[in-house]
N, CA, C and O of each residue as an XYZ file, in Angstrom:
524
protein
N      27.199     -2.586    -10.352
C      26.210     -2.262     -9.299
C      25.106     -1.603     -9.887
O      24.029     -2.184    -10.021
N      25.343     -0.098    -10.354
C      24.575      0.797    -10.509
C      23.355     -0.046    -11.327
O      22.233     -0.330    -10.909
N      23.921     -0.321    -12.536
C      22.579     -0.820    -13.461
C      21.770     -1.702    -12.959
O      20.549     -1.691    -13.110
N      22.562     -2.714    -12.181
C      21.061     -3.816    -11.288
C      20.131     -3.135    -10.452
O      18.922     -3.288    -10.276
N      21.020     -2.299     -9.948
C      19.774     -0.869     -8.659
C      18.978     -0.756     -9.490
O      17.935     -1.402     -9.390
N      19.171     -0.005    -10.456
C      18.294      1.094    -11.479
C      17.364     -0.082    -11.812
O      16.200      0.182    -11.511
N      17.568     -1.545    -12.452
C      17.107     -2.176    -13.008
C      15.655     -2.735    -11.928
O      14.473     -2.889    -12.238
N      16.363     -2.929    -10.607
C      15.354     -3.432     -9.909
C      14.440     -2.559     -9.265
O      13.396     -2.893     -8.706
N      15.027     -1.122     -9.415
C      14.172      0.119     -8.890
C      12.911     -0.310    -10.016
O      11.787     -0.796     -9.889
N      13.526      0.028    -10.868
C      12.007     -0.323    -12.512
C      11.602     -1.277    -12.099
O      10.522     -1.018    -11.568
N      11.879     -2.490    -12.001
C      11.172     -3.681    -11.737
C       9.746     -3.491    -10.682
O       8.550     -3.568    -10.960
N      10.482     -3.200     -9.315
C       9.747     -2.422     -8.142
C       8.089     -1.801     -8.755
O       6.908     -2.148     -8.717
N       9.013     -0.582     -9.352
C       7.890     -0.095     -9.440
C       6.649     -0.384    -10.548
O       5.447     -0.211    -10.348
N       7.419     -0.966    -12.000
C       6.409     -1.516    -12.604
C       5.507     -2.916    -12.139
O       4.649     -3.337    -12.915
N       5.743     -3.561    -10.908
C       4.821     -4.131     -9.963
C       4.201     -3.814     -9.028
O       3.284     -4.452     -8.511
N       4.626     -2.804     -8.710
C       3.663     -2.438     -7.087
C       3.172     -1.211     -7.306
O       2.527     -0.755     -6.362
N       3.313     -0.282     -8.605
C       2.924      1.278     -8.566
C       1.467      0.919     -9.197
O       1.288      0.277    -10.232
N       0.185      1.626     -8.115
C      -1.207      1.591     -8.939
C      -0.896      2.014    -10.461
O      -0.095      2.847    -10.884
N      -1.597      1.353    -10.997
C      -1.634      2.231    -12.578
C      -3.259      2.625    -12.542
O      -4.369      2.295    -12.123
N      -2.277      3.881    -13.550
C      -4.060      4.763    -13.955
C      -4.565      4.677    -14.818
O      -5.092      5.659    -15.342
N      -4.628      3.278    -15.416
C      -5.048      2.895    -16.809
C      -6.566      2.365    -16.265
O      -6.973      1.515    -15.473
N      -7.265      3.569    -17.334
C      -8.351      3.916    -17.033
C      -9.386      2.858    -17.940
O     -10.608      2.760    -17.834
N      -8.883      2.448    -18.445
C      -9.706      1.537    -18.720
C     -10.144     -0.545    -17.931
O     -10.906     -1.507    -18.032
N      -9.561     -0.284    -17.590
C      -9.809     -1.451    -16.061
C     -10.958     -0.951    -15.460
O     -11.518     -1.872    -14.866
N     -11.690      0.334    -15.325
C     -12.601      0.833    -14.539
C     -14.511     -0.100    -14.902
O     -15.569      0.074    -14.297
N     -14.302     -0.710    -15.691
C     -15.446     -1.512    -16.315
C     -14.936     -2.855    -15.774
O     -15.522     -3.899    -16.061
N     -14.134     -2.836    -15.197
C     -14.063     -4.774    -15.030
C     -14.340     -4.954    -13.287
O     -14.080     -6.029    -12.747
N     -14.720     -4.145    -12.742
C     -15.205     -4.385    -10.961
C     -16.197     -3.506    -10.835
O     -16.030     -2.339    -11.189
N     -17.336     -3.933    -10.327
C     -18.126     -3.553     -9.426
C     -18.312     -3.708     -8.246
O     -17.499     -4.335     -7.568
N     -19.693     -3.045     -7.604
C     -20.072     -3.240     -6.273
C     -20.212     -4.790     -5.872
O     -20.431     -5.001     -4.679
N     -20.141     -5.573     -6.478
C     -20.533     -7.099     -6.348
C     -19.762     -7.684     -6.213
O     -19.548     -8.480     -7.127
N     -18.626     -7.714     -4.762
C     -17.707     -8.312     -4.396
C     -16.804     -8.659     -5.350
O     -16.243     -9.738     -5.160
N     -16.407     -7.843     -6.648
C     -15.097     -7.896     -6.779
C     -14.275     -7.166     -6.950
O     -14.680     -6.098     -7.410
N     -13.139     -7.238     -6.773
C     -11.914     -6.490     -6.331
C     -11.340     -5.115     -6.864
O     -10.630     -5.129     -7.869
N     -11.580     -4.127     -6.323
C     -11.610     -2.827     -6.790
C     -10.219     -2.782     -7.657
O      -9.300     -3.601     -7.688
N     -10.373     -1.639     -8.294
C      -9.102     -1.610     -9.856
C      -8.342     -0.593     -8.854
O      -8.640      0.095     -7.878
N      -6.986     -0.928     -9.774
C      -6.093      0.650     -8.834
C      -6.511      1.577     -9.475
O      -5.569      2.366     -9.410
N      -7.377      2.108    -10.138
C      -7.850      3.449    -10.403
C      -9.106      3.899     -9.592
O      -9.449      5.014     -9.200
N      -9.585      2.869     -9.490
C     -10.763      2.981     -8.178
C     -10.349      3.532     -6.995
O     -10.775      4.591     -6.535
N      -9.215      2.560     -6.313
C      -8.418      2.350     -4.969
C      -8.045      3.835     -5.344
O      -8.683      4.735     -4.799
N      -6.973      4.168     -6.312
C      -6.787      5.555     -6.074
C      -7.681      7.021     -6.314
O      -7.310      8.152     -6.002
N      -8.838      6.664     -6.900
C      -9.694      7.626     -6.752
C     -11.332      7.683     -5.740
O     -12.306      8.430     -5.836
N     -11.075      6.715     -4.959
C     -11.670      6.543     -3.396
C     -10.740      7.114     -2.761
O     -11.169      8.050     -2.086
N      -9.650      6.953     -2.685
C      -8.799      7.306     -1.651
C      -8.683      8.827     -1.594
O      -8.692      9.430     -0.521
N      -8.587      9.361     -2.645
C      -8.208     11.250     -2.462
C      -9.437     11.707     -2.797
O      -9.444     12.915     -3.032
N     -10.889     10.938     -2.940
C     -11.737     11.624     -3.237
C     -11.835     13.115     -2.307
O     -12.177     14.168     -2.846
N     -11.511     13.029     -0.969
C     -11.667     14.320     -0.825
C     -10.621     15.450     -0.254
O     -10.318     16.093      0.751
N     -10.346     15.260     -1.402
C      -8.816     15.751     -1.418
C      -8.175     16.140     -0.395
O      -7.941     17.320     -0.132
N      -7.819     15.114      0.308
C      -6.797     14.068      1.448
C      -5.751     13.733      0.675
O      -5.834     13.590     -0.544
N      -4.615     13.578      1.411
C      -3.614     12.857      0.888
C      -4.155     10.820      0.754
O      -5.123     10.181      1.167
N      -2.850     10.448     -0.071
C      -2.986      9.031      0.131
C      -2.572      8.631      1.363
O      -1.683      9.335      1.842
N      -3.074      7.397      2.251
C      -2.394      7.642      3.525
C      -2.022      5.776      3.397
O      -2.742      4.778      3.396
N      -0.670      5.983      3.307
C      -0.499      4.375      3.736
C      -0.099      4.016      5.066
O       0.603      4.747      5.764
N      -0.481      3.043      5.377
C       0.081      2.609      6.816
C       0.673      1.375      6.434
O       0.068      0.752      5.561
N       1.869      0.810      6.953
C       3.604      0.510      7.213
C       3.190     -0.400      8.647
O       2.823      0.218      9.647
N       3.256     -1.500      8.654
C       3.482     -2.548     10.493
C       4.304     -3.829      9.668
O       4.119     -4.352      8.569
N       5.595     -4.124     11.090
C       6.233     -4.778     10.392
C       6.021     -5.489     11.956
O       5.950     -4.784     12.962
N       5.934     -6.939     11.999
C       5.551     -7.989     12.865
C       6.420     -9.181     13.162
O       6.945     -9.541     12.108
N       6.625     -9.608     13.736
C       7.231    -11.122     14.187
C       6.188    -11.950     14.966
O       5.434    -11.728     15.914
N       6.595    -13.508     13.779
C       5.206    -14.226     14.579
C       5.870    -14.653     15.521
O       6.982    -14.340     15.947
N       4.712    -15.809     16.009
C       5.801    -16.974     17.086
C       7.321    -17.474     16.598
O       8.314    -17.493     17.327
N       7.273    -17.835     15.334
C       7.878    -18.360     14.695
C       9.661    -18.240     14.409
O      10.592    -19.003     14.151
N       9.421    -16.707     14.651
C      10.205    -16.204     14.647
C      10.310    -15.740     13.038
O      11.482    -15.524     12.728
N       9.471    -15.562     12.075
C       9.158    -14.971     10.769
C       8.759    -13.160     11.031
O       7.947    -12.609     11.775
N       9.919    -12.542      9.874
C       9.295    -11.397     10.122
C       8.615    -11.035      9.072
O       9.086    -11.299      7.965
N       6.874    -10.090      9.222
C       6.461    -10.307      7.936
C       6.384     -8.624      8.412
O       6.687     -8.106      9.487
N       5.748     -7.904      6.902
C       5.596     -6.512      6.865
C       4.396     -6.018      5.720
O       4.521     -6.027      4.495
N       3.337     -5.636      6.429
C       1.987     -5.749      5.795
C       2.115     -3.714      5.481
O       2.657     -2.842      6.160
N       1.481     -3.655      4.410
C       1.162     -2.335      3.976
C      -0.312     -1.930      3.756
O      -1.020     -2.882      3.427
N      -0.935     -0.752      3.859
C      -2.584     -0.764      3.713
C      -2.615      0.734      3.428
O      -2.157      1.719      4.008
N      -3.486      0.495      2.067
C      -3.754      1.731      1.537
C      -5.345      2.153      2.115
O      -6.298      1.849      1.397
N      -5.595      2.859      3.428
C      -6.840      3.484      3.824
C      -7.305      4.933      3.106
O      -6.501      5.608      2.463
N      -8.582      5.284      3.283
C      -9.514      5.971      2.870
C     -10.091      6.316      4.176
O     -10.353      5.444      5.004
N     -10.393      8.166      4.479
C     -11.150      8.467      5.464
C     -12.342      8.155      5.601
O     -12.764      8.145      4.445
N     -13.192      7.883      6.290
C     -14.604      7.759      6.292
C     -15.748      8.901      6.312
O     -16.599      9.210      7.146
N     -15.468      9.300      5.281
C     -16.025     10.688      5.426
C     -17.621     10.994      4.521
O     -17.706     10.889      3.298
N     -18.833     11.393      5.470
C     -19.788     10.735      5.025
C     -20.238     12.297      4.447
O     -19.355     13.151      4.527
N     -21.692     12.751      3.816
C     -21.944     13.583      2.966
C     -22.846     14.503      4.356
O     -23.277     15.633      4.124
N     -22.978     14.055      5.314
C     -24.014     14.688      6.036
C     -23.016     14.565      7.479
O     -23.554     14.251      8.541
N     -21.363     14.872      7.401
C     -21.006     15.679      8.477
C     -20.457     16.631      8.542
O     -19.540     16.900      7.765
N     -20.876     17.463      9.537
C     -20.990     18.295      9.826
C     -19.462     19.315     10.186
O     -18.927     20.363      9.824
N     -19.297     18.381     10.962
C     -17.252     19.085     11.201
C     -16.390     18.349     11.088
O     -15.718     18.348     10.057
N     -16.147     17.505     12.100
C     -14.808     16.383     12.381
C     -15.133     14.991     12.700
O     -14.320     14.143     13.065
N     -16.377     14.831     12.533
C     -17.034     13.086     12.738
C     -15.800     12.237     12.158
O     -14.851     11.664     12.692
N     -16.077     12.347     11.299
C     -15.405     11.154     10.689
C     -13.920     10.833     11.169
O     -13.619      9.658     10.953
N     -12.767     11.708     11.859
C     -12.072     11.733     12.452
C     -12.063     10.461     13.904
O     -11.027     10.110     14.468
N     -13.376      9.984     14.242
C     -13.693      9.100     15.340
C     -14.213      7.939     14.363
O     -14.090      6.857     14.938
N     -14.648      7.831     13.329
C     -14.998      6.239     12.771
C     -13.601      5.874     12.200
O     -12.767      6.682     11.792
N     -13.465      4.303     12.246
C     -12.675      3.455     11.484
C     -12.401      3.756     10.074
O     -13.344      3.530      9.317
N     -11.092      4.312      9.437
C     -11.173      4.364      8.421
C     -11.354      2.939      7.525
O     -11.524      1.953      8.242
N     -11.347      2.773      6.595
C     -11.542      1.757      5.252
C     -10.374      1.585      4.813
O      -9.462      2.388      4.616
N     -10.467      0.238      4.637
C      -8.941      0.037      4.457
C      -9.281     -0.617      2.644
O     -10.064     -1.551      2.469
N      -8.361      0.240      1.177
C      -8.649     -0.353      0.019
C      -7.664     -1.200     -0.619
O      -7.661     -1.842     -1.669
N      -6.817     -1.015      0.326
C      -5.430     -2.615     -0.360
C      -4.839     -2.519      0.986
O      -4.857     -1.740      1.939
N      -4.075     -4.132      0.512
C      -3.323     -4.613      1.898
C      -2.531     -5.487      1.456
O      -2.907     -6.412      0.736
N      -1.392     -5.317      1.809
C      -0.335     -5.799      0.651
C       0.979     -6.618      2.280
O       1.638     -5.974      3.096
N       0.874     -7.905      2.150
C       1.736     -8.105      2.672
C       2.809     -9.054      2.522
O       2.444     -9.867      1.673
N       4.013     -9.346      2.967
C       5.458     -9.557      2.733
C       6.067    -10.546      3.930
O       6.589    -10.161      4.976
N       5.901    -11.659      3.579
C       6.627    -12.136      4.667
C       8.255    -12.818      4.195
O       8.519    -13.616      3.296
N       9.281    -12.055      5.323
C      10.720    -12.163      4.907
C      11.130    -13.708      5.121
O      10.450    -14.491      5.785
N      11.975    -13.942      4.663
C      12.894    -15.260      4.672
C      13.653    -15.148      5.912
O      14.053    -14.074      6.363
N      13.816    -16.140      6.379
C      14.666    -15.905      7.834
C      16.351    -15.849      7.595
O      17.129    -15.797      8.548
N      16.734    -15.865      6.359
C      18.303    -15.508      6.209
C      17.711    -14.718      4.628
O      16.897    -15.040      3.764
N      18.685    -13.477      4.869
C      18.546    -12.650      3.627
C      20.395    -12.241      3.313
O      21.121    -11.586      4.062
N      20.654    -12.680      2.395
C      22.132    -12.389      2.047
C      22.909    -12.959      2.658
O      22.732    -14.176      2.613
N      23.932    -12.566      3.382
C      24.931    -13.123      4.652
C      24.104    -13.262      5.746
O      24.440    -14.220      6.443
N      23.139    -12.651      6.155
C      22.440    -12.066      7.549
C      21.180    -12.876      7.858
O      20.566    -13.618      7.091
N      20.945    -12.613      9.007
C      19.340    -12.855      9.215
C      18.593    -11.760      9.237
O      19.152    -10.663      9.212
N      17.239    -11.859      9.285
C      16.392    -10.855      8.931
C      15.631    -10.439     10.139
O      15.394    -11.291     10.995
N      15.101     -8.845     10.342
C      14.425     -8.823     11.899
C      13.910     -7.627     11.389
O      14.025     -7.195     10.241
N      13.138     -6.962     12.668
C      11.680     -6.455     12.409
C      12.536     -5.269     11.607
O      12.295     -5.015     10.427
N      13.324     -4.732     12.197
C      13.577     -3.498     11.615
C      13.920     -3.691      9.807
O      13.803     -2.685      9.107
N      14.267     -4.808      9.264
C      14.489     -4.908      7.808
C      12.961     -5.130      7.324
O      12.655     -4.966      6.143
N      12.030     -5.508      8.299
C      10.661     -5.746      8.070
C      10.189     -4.269      7.582
O       9.537     -4.182      6.541
N      10.433     -3.405      8.141
C       9.924     -2.069      8.858
C      10.297     -1.206      7.659
O       9.598     -0.342      7.132
N      11.995     -1.744      7.195
C      12.269     -0.622      6.336
C      11.736     -1.499      4.855
O      11.674     -0.818      3.831
N      11.439     -2.686      4.782
C      10.964     -3.030      3.473
C       9.608     -2.385      2.971
O       9.285     -2.202      1.797
N       8.693     -1.998      4.413
C       7.181     -1.611      4.159
C       7.651     -0.301      3.941
O       7.107      0.266      2.994
N       8.384      0.246      4.462
C       8.546      1.574      3.228
C       8.945      1.524      2.416
O       8.272      2.469      2.003
N       9.741      1.186      1.288
C       9.937      0.797      0.330
C       8.326      0.216     -0.945
O       7.872      0.622     -2.015
N       8.069     -0.670     -0.161
C       6.796     -0.805     -0.983
C       5.909      0.253     -0.549
O       5.374      0.776     -1.527
N       5.635      0.644      0.294
C       4.986      1.991      0.594
C       5.242      3.175     -0.525
O       4.389      3.973     -0.915
N       6.541      3.106     -0.927
C       6.965      4.741     -1.773
C       6.695      3.614     -3.385
O       6.481      4.136     -4.479
N       6.754      2.343     -3.225
C       7.020      2.497     -4.466
C       5.502      2.138     -5.302
O       5.204      2.207     -6.495
N       4.676      1.705     -4.008
C       2.896      1.566     -4.497
C       2.181      2.906     -5.129
O       1.203      2.868     -5.875
N       2.904      4.184     -4.657
C       1.916      5.046     -4.787
C       2.325      5.867     -6.392
O       3.484      6.100     -6.737
N       1.473      6.107     -6.963
C       1.679      6.072     -8.485
C       2.724      7.787     -8.490
O       2.459      8.726     -7.740
N       3.573      7.785     -9.254
C       4.802      8.660     -9.380
C       4.125      9.640     -9.896
O       4.694     10.717     -9.718
N       2.938      9.726    -10.580
C       2.492     11.518    -10.174
C       1.456     12.084     -8.828
O       0.872     13.166     -8.764
N       1.460     11.165     -7.996
C       1.397     11.483     -7.003
C       2.376     12.137     -5.633
O       3.418     11.630     -5.218
N       1.700     13.399     -5.093
C       2.151     13.912     -4.072
C       2.943     12.945     -2.797
O       3.383     13.496     -1.788
């Protein structure tokens, strides 16, 4: 069981973690192409603020549990004098959603399972060298 848990943990980290591989920077630009992992991390931490990840679970009308995580960055402008940025919406840099199956293992899924899964996805998304 311990080996399976370790392998699952390694798989999740390899799949979900934002990469710090700088060679991908040249593949994206401001013309509608997706941001690279490096760009997301740099943009999110450019003002010496921690990486903010929001997590929310929900249940659809069809009773399907879903979890979404978002990496967001504060909208701080160069001409901000005080705390004006706190009254502006954040910029969404990355969204990951997972729709849970109706049954998992021997039981039904629920909103609590979705929220817990969101914490796990969020934790694995943060690069290991970030606080």
